[in-house]
N, C-alpha and C positions, 0 to 999 in steps of 0.2 A: 266432829267432821262437818265441814262447811258444804252445804248443798248448792250445786250450780243449777239454776233454773234451765239453762240452755240444754243440759243433759237430758231433760224430760220433754222437750218440745217434740211434738208429733208422736209421743208414746201414749197409747191408750191403755189404761190400767186393766180394762177388760181383756186385752190381749194376754196379759200375764195370767189371768184366771183361766182363760181358754188353754193356754200352754200347759199349765199344771194339770188340768183335767185330761188333756190329750196324753200327757206323760203317764197318767194313772191308767187310762183306759186303753191306750195303744190302738185306738180306732177312731176315725172321724165320725162314723155313724153312732158309736157308743157315746162319744163325747157330746155329740149334738143332743142325744137323748137326755144326758145328765144336765145339760145346760138349758134344756127347753128351747133349742134353736133348730133351724133347718140345717141339713147337711151342707148345702152350698155356703151358708154363712160361716160354718166352722172351717170348711175348706178355704174360704177366702181369708179367714183369720190366720190359718196356718201359712198361707202364702205371704201375708204381711209380716208374720213372725220371722219367716225365713229371710225376707228382705231386711228386716230390722237388725237381725243378728248375723247376717251374712253367712248362714249355715243352713243345711237341709233340715237339721233338727230331728226329724222323724222320716225314716225311709222304709220302703216295703221290704219285708224279709220273709223267710219261710214260715214264721209264726205270726204274721201280721206286721204292724208297724214297729220298727226298732229304733231306739234313740241313738243319736250320734254321741261321741264323747263330749262335744260342746253342749248338747242338750242335757246330759247328765250333770255337767258342771252347773248349768243354769238352774236345774231343778234343786240341787243341793243348796244354792244360795236363795232362790226365790221362795221355797217352801216355808222356812222360818220367817222370812221377811213378810210374806203375805199373811202369815198367822198373826204376827205382831200388828200389822195394819188392821186386820179384821178385829182384833181386840180393841184397838184404839177407837174405831168408829162404831162399834157395836155397843148397845145398851143392854146388858144382861137382864133378862126378865126375872122377876121374882119366882121362886118355886115353892109351891104349897103341896107337900106330899099328900095331905088328906084329900085334896080335890083333883090332883093331877091324873091325867090319863096317859102319861108318857110310856112309850115302849122302849125298853133298853135292849140293845143287842150286845151280848157278852160272849167272849170266847174263853174256853178253858178246857184242859184235858179231863177225861172221864173221872180220874181219881180225885181231882179238885172238886168236881161236881158232887161226887159221893161224900166227900168230907165237908164241904162248905154249904152246898145249896139247901139241904133240908132246914138248917137253922136260918139261913138267909131268906128263903122264901117265906117262912113263918113270920120273920120280923118285918119283911116288906109288906106282907098281907095285913099285918096289924097296924102299920104306920101309914100305908098308902094302898088301900084296898082296890083302887082302880088302875094302879100301875101294873104293867105286864113286863115280863122278862123273856126274851128269846135267847136261848143258849145255842151257840154254834161250837161244834167240836173243834178244838185247836190243840196245839202243843207248843213247847218252848221254841221250836224252830219256825213256826208259822205265824206267831202273834204279830211280829213287827210288820210283815207283809200284809196281813189282814187289816191292821190298823191303817197302813198307808193307802190301801185300796178302799177304805171305808166300809169294809165288810163287817167289822165289829166296832163298837165304841170303846170297849174296855176289854183288856186281856188280863187273865189271872193265871199265873203259872210260875214255874221256876225258870225265869226268863234268861235268854241269851242277850248279849249286847245288841242294842238297836241304834238307829240313827239319832242324831242329836236333837231332832225336833220331836222326839217321843219322850214322854215323861215317865218316871218310874217312882213307885212308892212301895217299900217293903211292908209285907204283912206279918210274916212269921217265919222264924227259923226252925228247922226240924231235921231229924236224922232218919235212919233206916232201921228196919227190923226184919228178921226172917219170919216167914209164915209157912206152915205145913199142916197136913191133916194128921193128928196124933193117932188115928186108927191105923194109918198106913206107915207112919214113921214114929214109932213109940220112943222118942228120945226122952231121956231122964234129965231134967234141968235144962240149962241153956245148951244150945248146940255148940259142940266143940269145933275147933278149926279142922280137925281130922274128919269129923262127920260132915262138915260143910262141904269140903272138897270131894268127899267120897260119894255124895248124894247128887243125882242128876238135878239140874236147875231149869226152872222156867224163867225166861228173861222178857221183860216188857221193854220194847224198843220201838220208837216212833218211826225209825228208818229201816227196820228189818235187820238190824245188826245181830250178830251172834256173840259179840263181846261188848262189854260196857266198862264203866269206871271200876267196878268191882274186880274185873279181870286184871286191870292195871295194878291194883293194890296186891292181888294175889301173886302176880308175876314178880313183884318186888320182893315177895317172900319165897320165890322159887317154886310156886305152886300153880296149879291149873284146876279149873272146874269143868265139868261137862254141862254145856247148855244143850238140852235136848229139844227145847221148844221155845219159839219166840213169837210174841203177839204184840200188837200195838195198843191193846186195851187192858187196863187193870181190872175192868169189870169181869173179865173171863177167868181171873186167877182162882177164886174159890172153887169154881166148878172143875177146873183142871187139876187142882191139888187134891180135890176129893175123889178123883178117878185114878190117880197114879201116885206112887211113892216118890214124889219130887218135892222140891223146895223152891221158894221164891224170896227175893229181897225187895221189899216195897217201902214206901214212905210210912213212917211210924204211925201216923194218924189213921191210915188204912188198917194196919195191923191191929191197932187198938180197937177199932170198930168191929172188925171181923172176929177178934177174940171175944169181945163183949157179947157178940151175937151168938157165940157158940159154934161158929162156922169152922174156925181154924185155931190152932195153937200158934204162939209166937215166941221168939227168942231174940236176945241181943245178937247182933252180927259179930261173929268171932274174928273180925278184921277191922282195921281202923279206917272206915269210910268217911269222907268229908261230909259235913252237914251242908244243907242247902237252904236257900231262902225263897219262899213264895212271895211274889210281888204282883202289884197291879201296874198296868201300862196303858197309857192313852196318848193320843196325838195332841200336839201343842195347840191345834186349832180348837180343841175343846177345853182349853184352860179356863174359860169363863162360862162353861156350861154348868149352871148352878144345880140342875137336876142330877147330872152325872156325878158331881162332887158330893151331893147328898148320898147317892147310892154307894160311892166309895167309902164314905164315912160309916154307913151301915155295914158294909163288908168288913171294914177294919174292926168294928165292934164285935161282929160275929166271929171273925177269925181269932180274935183274942179270947173269946169266951168258950169256943168249942174245946172240949177236953182233948 
């Protein structure tokens, strides 16, 4: 593609940066804070952006400033373009884990934390004793938005599709198992399909649903189960199963940990549920973040080593 110099006359690159921050923050005052500028300067930049593109771009709405369709189109084009430009002009600093005091902000669901973080924290402490990790609770539906808003640097979950300027790297494929308290549900051997649908279920749902993929599979067999309780947290499962004769279907790594700890018994799921993949996700603007890529390498090693 041939670049026409005339197309860029009178265009200030800083305006594009301001535009993307405004799109992320949806507030002139919040954008000014992020950019370390005064609010009048950001208001002036927005006025110039409106003149440049011949569109209001951001208008006041019931929930603050809302983007116009033209602004959304520009955001989709400018976000990856600015990330490429940033990589071109930046000189990535060397990263020394042993001396670094980097603070990483990572988002993941509670079950991924339970499975991954004990081994990960031990490994990080051994390799980089001054590095700190701040964990933010997230879920597969929230990771992409949290990355775009810069609320987290890295997301780890069974991820949904995200925008093209977010990167993905698979960590591990896994399936599901049933868990229950054998004192309250004295099953012999693996749970049968008849026992599975006859027993009340606890369902973990991030959106408060009373049905999930398991119910779709059962419906294909002409069967239904009773979901008597829904929670957004896997950490509450052992306590709930220890108090009532109910059953839950959870990621197999959780079932293995709880069984090994003597908290619960587990069984193969008597229905053909799809396996799923746990992945890492990060924004393209962090492609050259040597420290973050070091952490991702440690995570990949630990995820592969955890039984």
